[in-house]
N, C-alpha and C positions, 0 to 999 in steps of 0.2 A: 572475489570475496565481496560481499555486500557491506556497505556502511550503514549503520543504524544510528539515527539521530534521535536521542531521547531528550525530551524537555528542551529548554532553551540553554544556550551556552552559559556556563557558570557552575556553581558548586552542586546544584541539584543534578545537572547532567553528569558531572564527575562521579557523584554518588551512585546514580543509576547505572552508569557504564561499569563501575567497579562491581556492582551486584551482578550484572550480566556476565562479566568475565569470571566471576567466582562461582557462577551457576545458581545464584540465589534468586535471580530474576529471569523468568523464562517466558514471559508474555507481556504485552502492553496493549493499550487501547488509544483510540483517537476519536475525534468527532467526525461524523459523516461529512460535515461541511469542509473539513480539511481535505478529504478525499476528492470532493467536488472541485475545490480550488486546484488541486494537482491535475485533475482530468482536464480542466479548462486550459491548463498549460500545454496540453497536447492538441488543442484546437477544438475540443468538444464544447458545445454550447451549454450543456447542463448534464446532470447525472443520467437522465433518460437517453440522451444522445450517446453518452459513453456506453451505457448498457446495450443499446441497440447495435452499436458498432462491434462490441466485443461478442455479443451473442451471435451475430452474423458471422464473425470470424470463426468462432469455435464450431458452429454448426456447419457452415458451408465450406470452409477451407480445411477444417480438421475432421469433419464428419462426426462430431461429438453431439450427443443428446444433452441439451441444456434447458433447465427450467428453473422455477423459483426456489427449488429445494437443492439445487446444485451448489456445493461449497465452492467458494472462490477465494483464493489466497491473494491478498493485496500486499505488495511490498513497495517500500520507498527506497530508492537508490540514488547515488550520486556518482559522478565520474571523478576518480582521483586524478589529479594532474601533477 
């Protein structure tokens, strides 16, 4: 099961988590810059580098056709210890 971190720790996160658990919150958004920061944590130098590596993987290793209109799902996850 994935862990979803909404907002920063504190009362707003508690409120958002309660809404998710109750079914009242079903979507969220973040800044592109935050995705770039996460990609750099995997060794990518910038968003273009992340994009090239993933398109190469999807096309060459999985045989999928990928272009600028292909929907991509981005997830944030953490390892529970």
